[in-house]
NUZA-509126 format. One line per field, with one value per residue: residue in one letter; x, y, z of N, C-alpha, C, O in turn. Coordinates in Angstrom, 3 decimals, decimal comma. Layout:
<rs>
residuo	(A / ...)
n.px	(X / ...)
n.py	(Y / ...)
n.pz	(Z / ...)
ca.px	(X / ...)
ca.py	(Y / ...)
ca.pz	(Z / ...)
c.px	(X / ...)
c.py	(Y / ...)
c.pz	(Z / ...)
o.px	(X / ...)
o.py	(Y / ...)
o.pz	(Z / ...)
</rs>
This chain:
<rs>
residuo	(M / G / G / V / F / L / E / P / P / K / V / I / F / T / I / K / I / N / A / P / A / E / K / W / L / R / K / Y / D / R / E / I / Q / R / R / F / A / A / K / I / R / K / L / R / E / N / P / D / L / H / G / K / P / L / R / G / L / L / H / G / Y / W / E / L / Y / F / E / K / R / F / R / I / L / Y / T / I / D / Y / K / E / Q / T / V / T / I / E / A / V / K / H / K / D / E / F)
n.px	(0,825 / 0,500 / 1,426 / 1,342 / 4,166 / 5,099 / 7,510 / 8,661 / 8,085 / 10,741 / 12,830 / 14,166 / 16,909 / 17,862 / 20,914 / 23,090 / 25,820 / 27,963 / 29,665 / 32,489 / 33,153 / 32,696 / 34,619 / 36,946 / 36,695 / 37,007 / 39,726 / 40,800 / 41,439 / 39,389 / 38,887 / 39,042 / 36,923 / 34,826 / 34,812 / 34,248 / 31,642 / 30,331 / 30,599 / 29,176 / 26,683 / 25,621 / 24,563 / 22,053 / 20,042 / 19,244 / 21,182 / 22,234 / 23,101 / 25,413 / 27,360 / 29,075 / 28,028 / 29,196 / 30,734 / 30,864 / 32,234 / 31,521 / 29,021 / 26,006 / 26,966 / 27,980 / 30,283 / 32,025 / 34,231 / 36,542 / 38,390 / 40,333 / 41,849 / 40,549 / 37,926 / 34,506 / 32,372 / 29,101 / 25,647 / 22,402 / 19,131 / 16,257 / 13,600 / 13,439 / 14,463 / 17,148 / 20,591 / 23,466 / 26,575 / 29,061 / 31,806 / 35,005 / 37,753 / 41,250 / 42,359 / 44,365 / 43,856 / 42,133)
n.py	(-1,179 / 2,175 / 5,258 / 8,397 / 9,844 / 11,746 / 14,034 / 14,270 / 17,211 / 19,574 / 19,946 / 22,634 / 23,362 / 25,510 / 27,158 / 27,446 / 29,012 / 28,323 / 30,229 / 29,401 / 28,213 / 30,301 / 32,112 / 30,706 / 30,769 / 33,481 / 33,848 / 33,267 / 34,035 / 35,844 / 34,196 / 31,529 / 31,715 / 32,119 / 29,677 / 27,964 / 28,823 / 28,048 / 25,305 / 24,625 / 25,441 / 23,395 / 21,787 / 22,673 / 21,335 / 18,041 / 17,358 / 15,087 / 13,601 / 14,676 / 14,678 / 12,699 / 10,503 / 10,577 / 8,403 / 6,795 / 8,800 / 11,106 / 10,706 / 11,644 / 13,869 / 15,157 / 14,959 / 16,852 / 17,014 / 19,585 / 21,386 / 19,370 / 19,335 / 20,168 / 19,606 / 19,918 / 20,087 / 19,241 / 19,466 / 18,033 / 19,082 / 17,714 / 18,206 / 20,995 / 21,737 / 22,534 / 23,035 / 23,022 / 24,438 / 23,333 / 23,299 / 23,866 / 22,123 / 21,435 / 18,583 / 17,212 / 17,699 / 15,892)
n.pz	(0,000 / -0,795 / 0,663 / 2,302 / 3,482 / 6,078 / 7,183 / 10,519 / 12,497 / 12,568 / 15,331 / 16,904 / 18,775 / 21,472 / 21,929 / 24,609 / 26,256 / 28,797 / 31,379 / 31,852 / 29,370 / 27,633 / 28,523 / 27,842 / 25,082 / 24,477 / 24,617 / 22,193 / 18,687 / 16,261 / 14,040 / 14,997 / 16,792 / 15,001 / 13,599 / 15,722 / 16,367 / 14,016 / 14,237 / 16,624 / 15,861 / 14,412 / 16,353 / 16,885 / 15,542 / 16,017 / 18,242 / 19,392 / 17,312 / 16,252 / 18,217 / 20,745 / 23,250 / 26,613 / 29,042 / 32,291 / 34,856 / 33,542 / 32,570 / 30,991 / 29,835 / 26,662 / 23,908 / 21,462 / 18,865 / 17,999 / 15,730 / 15,735 / 18,031 / 20,252 / 22,653 / 22,855 / 25,470 / 26,248 / 27,354 / 26,921 / 27,039 / 26,604 / 27,219 / 27,665 / 25,287 / 24,866 / 24,371 / 26,213 / 26,300 / 28,152 / 28,687 / 27,137 / 26,218 / 25,848 / 24,099 / 25,470 / 28,104 / 29,079)
ca.px	(0,000 / 1,211 / 0,976 / 2,061 / 5,068 / 5,425 / 8,642 / 8,273 / 8,546 / 12,116 / 12,966 / 15,353 / 17,374 / 18,532 / 22,288 / 23,573 / 27,245 / 28,288 / 30,759 / 33,846 / 33,346 / 32,767 / 35,931 / 37,910 / 36,539 / 37,517 / 41,193 / 41,214 / 41,149 / 38,061 / 38,732 / 38,702 / 35,574 / 33,891 / 34,724 / 33,551 / 30,220 / 29,819 / 30,556 / 28,083 / 25,417 / 25,119 / 23,871 / 20,680 / 19,187 / 19,802 / 22,463 / 22,756 / 23,637 / 26,730 / 28,309 / 29,201 / 27,748 / 30,307 / 30,381 / 31,573 / 32,009 / 30,963 / 27,723 / 25,086 / 27,620 / 28,296 / 31,476 / 32,118 / 35,593 / 36,635 / 39,753 / 41,176 / 42,622 / 39,689 / 36,661 / 33,407 / 31,505 / 27,783 / 24,520 / 21,180 / 17,888 / 15,234 / 12,341 / 13,551 / 15,029 / 18,319 / 21,937 / 24,323 / 28,012 / 29,546 / 33,249 / 35,828 / 39,051 / 42,225 / 42,238 / 45,343 / 43,358 / 41,238)
ca.py	(0,000 / 3,450 / 6,206 / 9,659 / 9,880 / 13,106 / 14,166 / 14,906 / 18,609 / 19,736 / 20,590 / 23,486 / 23,552 / 26,749 / 26,929 / 28,311 / 28,810 / 28,633 / 31,192 / 28,883 / 28,003 / 31,632 / 32,650 / 29,998 / 31,222 / 34,855 / 33,832 / 32,954 / 35,063 / 35,850 / 33,059 / 30,360 / 31,955 / 31,902 / 28,228 / 27,403 / 29,128 / 27,195 / 23,921 / 24,419 / 25,692 / 22,071 / 21,169 / 23,179 / 20,251 / 16,717 / 17,469 / 13,760 / 13,022 / 15,248 / 14,421 / 11,341 / 10,499 / 10,147 / 7,390 / 6,873 / 10,015 / 12,163 / 10,263 / 12,769 / 14,862 / 14,779 / 15,647 / 17,143 / 17,460 / 20,867 / 21,702 / 18,187 / 19,411 / 20,584 / 18,911 / 20,732 / 19,292 / 19,857 / 18,672 / 18,184 / 19,052 / 17,468 / 18,825 / 22,440 / 21,881 / 23,380 / 22,466 / 23,922 / 24,214 / 23,375 / 23,572 / 23,550 / 21,741 / 20,848 / 17,122 / 16,704 / 17,955 / 14,794)
ca.pz	(0,000 / -0,811 / 1,666 / 2,381 / 4,624 / 6,471 / 8,101 / 11,782 / 12,530 / 13,079 / 16,631 / 16,940 / 20,146 / 21,819 / 22,380 / 25,691 / 26,526 / 30,190 / 31,565 / 31,603 / 27,937 / 27,025 / 28,896 / 27,008 / 23,708 / 24,349 / 24,522 / 20,826 / 17,690 / 15,632 / 13,122 / 15,829 / 17,297 / 13,887 / 13,345 / 16,884 / 16,193 / 12,940 / 14,744 / 17,574 / 15,168 / 14,007 / 17,484 / 16,981 / 15,077 / 16,329 / 18,954 / 19,708 / 16,085 / 15,951 / 19,291 / 21,273 / 24,689 / 27,454 / 30,046 / 33,566 / 35,654 / 32,699 / 32,043 / 30,891 / 28,994 / 25,282 / 23,419 / 20,044 / 18,571 / 17,322 / 15,289 / 15,993 / 19,270 / 21,351 / 22,866 / 23,366 / 26,339 / 26,332 / 27,839 / 26,136 / 27,798 / 25,589 / 27,646 / 27,428 / 23,941 / 25,058 / 24,413 / 26,990 / 26,167 / 29,535 / 28,727 / 25,977 / 26,770 / 24,948 / 24,228 / 26,431 / 29,456 / 29,466)
c.px	(0,870 / 0,644 / 1,800 / 2,899 / 5,429 / 6,618 / 8,143 / 8,778 / 9,952 / 12,085 / 14,271 / 15,692 / 18,000 / 19,921 / 22,619 / 25,048 / 27,513 / 29,526 / 32,152 / 34,139 / 33,482 / 34,121 / 37,028 / 37,898 / 37,125 / 39,032 / 41,675 / 40,778 / 39,775 / 37,840 / 38,374 / 37,281 / 34,526 / 33,707 / 34,021 / 32,041 / 29,597 / 29,666 / 29,369 / 26,716 / 24,784 / 24,296 / 22,427 / 19,664 / 19,911 / 21,145 / 23,063 / 23,337 / 25,082 / 27,782 / 28,320 / 28,902 / 28,950 / 29,812 / 31,139 / 31,208 / 31,365 / 29,651 / 26,744 / 25,656 / 27,863 / 29,560 / 31,413 / 33,534 / 35,558 / 38,099 / 40,753 / 41,952 / 41,794 / 38,459 / 35,668 / 32,538 / 30,170 / 26,765 / 23,319 / 19,992 / 16,754 / 13,914 / 12,334 / 14,074 / 16,217 / 19,592 / 22,795 / 25,775 / 28,588 / 31,008 / 33,864 / 37,213 / 39,970 / 42,192 / 43,226 / 44,899 / 42,432 / 42,021)
c.py	(1,243 / 4,366 / 7,470 / 9,640 / 11,331 / 13,098 / 14,766 / 16,341 / 18,689 / 20,474 / 21,380 / 23,741 / 24,933 / 26,396 / 27,949 / 27,997 / 29,247 / 29,529 / 30,608 / 28,670 / 29,340 / 32,284 / 32,010 / 30,566 / 32,618 / 34,915 / 33,694 / 34,035 / 34,862 / 34,641 / 31,785 / 30,516 / 31,709 / 30,408 / 27,509 / 27,607 / 28,246 / 25,755 / 23,718 / 24,698 / 24,374 / 21,408 / 21,652 / 22,139 / 18,941 / 16,774 / 16,111 / 13,069 / 13,465 / 14,922 / 12,965 / 11,388 / 9,977 / 9,172 / 7,640 / 8,131 / 11,144 / 11,746 / 11,447 / 13,917 / 14,279 / 15,513 / 15,785 / 17,638 / 18,727 / 21,124 / 20,582 / 18,236 / 19,822 / 19,697 / 19,900 / 19,794 / 19,998 / 18,886 / 18,982 / 18,089 / 18,938 / 18,157 / 20,321 / 22,764 / 22,845 / 22,542 / 23,481 / 23,515 / 24,422 / 23,783 / 23,264 / 23,290 / 21,239 / 19,343 / 16,538 / 16,914 / 16,850 / 13,547)
c.pz	(0,000 / 0,260 / 1,602 / 3,646 / 4,904 / 7,407 / 9,403 / 11,789 / 13,128 / 14,405 / 16,600 / 18,408 / 20,300 / 22,328 / 23,463 / 25,900 / 27,957 / 30,268 / 31,327 / 30,116 / 27,213 / 27,309 / 28,044 / 25,597 / 23,488 / 24,211 / 23,083 / 19,847 / 17,036 / 14,721 / 13,886 / 16,361 / 16,219 / 13,610 / 14,484 / 16,728 / 15,108 / 13,424 / 15,679 / 16,951 / 14,716 / 15,109 / 17,616 / 16,516 / 15,385 / 17,062 / 19,312 / 18,479 / 15,841 / 17,002 / 19,705 / 22,767 / 25,473 / 28,514 / 31,332 / 34,327 / 34,848 / 32,038 / 32,072 / 30,074 / 27,614 / 24,891 / 21,907 / 19,803 / 17,735 / 16,999 / 15,586 / 17,300 / 20,480 / 21,437 / 23,436 / 24,192 / 26,461 / 26,900 / 26,962 / 27,081 / 26,776 / 25,939 / 27,337 / 26,030 / 23,954 / 25,041 / 25,160 / 26,805 / 27,561 / 29,622 / 27,370 / 26,528 / 25,647 / 25,153 / 25,230 / 27,882 / 29,940 / 29,804)
o.px	(1,860 / -0,502 / 2,820 / 2,384 / 5,990 / 6,719 / 7,301 / 9,788 / 10,294 / 11,403 / 15,336 / 14,880 / 18,598 / 20,082 / 22,453 / 25,475 / 27,312 / 30,330 / 32,954 / 35,254 / 34,288 / 34,698 / 37,935 / 38,945 / 37,678 / 39,571 / 42,837 / 39,884 / 39,108 / 36,727 / 37,491 / 36,518 / 33,462 / 32,586 / 33,281 / 31,259 / 28,477 / 28,711 / 28,634 / 25,698 / 23,561 / 23,438 / 21,660 / 18,553 / 21,080 / 22,146 / 24,273 / 24,005 / 25,879 / 28,974 / 27,665 / 29,459 / 29,631 / 28,625 / 31,941 / 30,036 / 30,737 / 29,220 / 26,667 / 24,930 / 27,941 / 29,883 / 30,839 / 33,989 / 34,683 / 38,952 / 41,948 / 42,643 / 42,291 / 38,010 / 35,964 / 32,020 / 30,107 / 26,972 / 23,231 / 19,864 / 16,346 / 13,200 / 11,354 / 14,123 / 16,289 / 19,646 / 22,847 / 26,159 / 28,602 / 31,402 / 33,315 / 37,783 / 39,513 / 42,012 / 42,965 / 45,510 / 41,992 / 41,432)
o.py	(1,325 / 4,222 / 7,553 / 9,442 / 12,031 / 12,262 / 15,664 / 16,650 / 17,966 / 21,486 / 20,839 / 24,261 / 25,458 / 25,435 / 29,154 / 26,854 / 30,413 / 29,577 / 31,256 / 28,923 / 29,482 / 32,932 / 32,699 / 30,811 / 32,898 / 35,917 / 33,976 / 34,834 / 33,848 / 34,120 / 31,040 / 29,551 / 31,154 / 29,937 / 26,553 / 26,678 / 27,759 / 25,070 / 22,740 / 24,236 / 24,256 / 20,570 / 21,083 / 22,074 / 18,779 / 16,280 / 16,003 / 12,043 / 12,709 / 14,894 / 12,118 / 12,222 / 9,048 / 9,127 / 8,568 / 8,490 / 12,036 / 12,361 / 12,165 / 14,826 / 13,063 / 16,556 / 14,962 / 18,574 / 18,921 / 21,085 / 20,862 / 17,277 / 19,822 / 19,119 / 20,626 / 18,809 / 21,195 / 17,673 / 20,044 / 17,124 / 19,926 / 18,631 / 20,852 / 23,929 / 23,807 / 21,465 / 24,654 / 22,388 / 25,537 / 24,523 / 22,505 / 24,132 / 20,696 / 18,879 / 15,474 / 16,359 / 16,869 / 12,524)
o.pz	(0,726 / 0,685 / 0,920 / 4,746 / 4,061 / 8,305 / 9,396 / 11,157 / 14,065 / 14,565 / 16,303 / 19,173 / 19,360 / 23,080 / 23,271 / 25,742 / 28,298 / 29,337 / 30,654 / 29,661 / 26,293 / 26,436 / 27,577 / 24,997 / 22,425 / 23,742 / 22,789 / 20,126 / 17,239 / 14,642 / 13,462 / 16,378 / 16,494 / 13,414 / 14,253 / 16,933 / 15,262 / 13,058 / 15,540 / 17,467 / 14,648 / 14,834 / 18,392 / 17,041 / 15,035 / 16,544 / 19,514 / 18,611 / 15,286 / 16,697 / 19,098 / 23,481 / 25,039 / 28,834 / 31,442 / 34,437 / 35,418 / 31,062 / 33,069 / 29,670 / 27,435 / 25,458 / 21,195 / 20,461 / 16,891 / 17,886 / 15,677 / 17,643 / 21,606 / 20,447 / 24,385 / 23,667 / 26,740 / 26,929 / 26,345 / 27,835 / 26,167 / 25,055 / 26,816 / 25,636 / 23,189 / 25,635 / 24,789 / 27,115 / 28,083 / 30,523 / 26,571 / 27,223 / 24,641 / 26,278 / 25,792 / 28,795 / 31,089 / 30,150)
</rs>
């Protein structure tokens, strides 16, 4: 049987950046900031598709690699439709 398949409505998440992540970002030049913004913009739709869930002590956090040397740590609140950037760390800090 044929049918009409409708795509579910797209959910757009709000992106929040916590103070420690914002402080980290201010240390870098405009080009890094621009690329960071482009990277986290992807999290507005399907934030669980772009990142990787963490385990152990960091259960509940997600990570997204940025510039091959940084990790963006974030949380997803599905009820509030919010992604919060918790921290940005150099990969050697983990």
